[in-house]
C-alpha positions in Angstrom: -6.2 7.8 -8.5 -5.7 10.7 -6.1 -6.7 9.9 -2.5 -7.1 12.4 0.3 -4.9 11.4 3.2 -7.6 12.5 5.7 -10.2 10.1 4.5 -8.0 6.9 4.7 -6.5 5.0 7.5 -3.0 4.5 6.1 -0.7 1.6 7.2 3.1 1.5 7.0 5.2 -1.7 7.2 6.5 -2.6 10.7 9.8 -3.1 8.9 10.1 0.5 8.0 12.7 2.2 10.1 13.7 5.1 7.8 10.3 6.4 6.9 11.1 5.9 3.2 8.6 3.4 2.2 5.1 3.0 0.9 1.8 3.1 2.8 -1.5 1.5 2.0 -5.1 1.9 3.1 -6.4 -1.7 3.3 -9.8 -0.9 4.7 -10.7 0.8 1.4 -10.6 -2.6 -0.5 -13.9 -3.8 0.9 -15.9 -0.8 -0.5 -13.9 0.1 -3.6 -12.2 -3.1 -4.7 -8.9 -1.3 -4.7 -6.1 -0.7 -2.2 -4.6 2.8 -2.4 -0.8 2.9 -2.2 1.2 6.1 -1.7 4.7 7.3 -1.0 5.2 7.8 2.7 7.4 10.8 2.1 4.6 12.6 0.2 1.4 11.8 2.1 -0.5 14.6 0.4 0.6 13.5 -3.1 -1.2 11.1 -5.4 -2.0 7.4 -4.6 -2.2 4.5 -6.9 -5.3 2.3 -6.8 -4.2 -1.4 -7.0 -6.9 -4.0 -7.5 -7.4 -5.8 -4.2 -6.7 -9.3 -5.7 -3.4 -8.1 -7.2 -2.4 -6.5 -3.9 -3.1 -9.8 -2.1 -1.2 -11.8 -4.6 1.8 -9.4 -4.3 1.8 -9.7 -0.5 1.6 -13.5 -0.7 4.5 -13.4 -3.1 6.6 -11.4 -0.7 5.8 -13.7 2.1 6.7 -16.7 -0.1 10.1 -15.2 -1.0 9.3 -14.8 -4.7 10.9 -11.4 -4.8 14.1 -12.2 -2.9 17.1 -10.9 -4.8 19.9 -12.4 -2.7 
């Protein structure tokens, strides 16, 4: 899925200090059922469309520490 950067309101993590992270457009989920995700270093490049339920489960897993590697 390619998403025009001008038509989305992109969000970057507040934990991002280096600018090397992903961005997402959460407001799109209510109308399309997907959350666009893109590389913050390439805002005019392609975006992946992640199903809203899968994105929510991923975020919940992060908050629960399910992906901690240390």
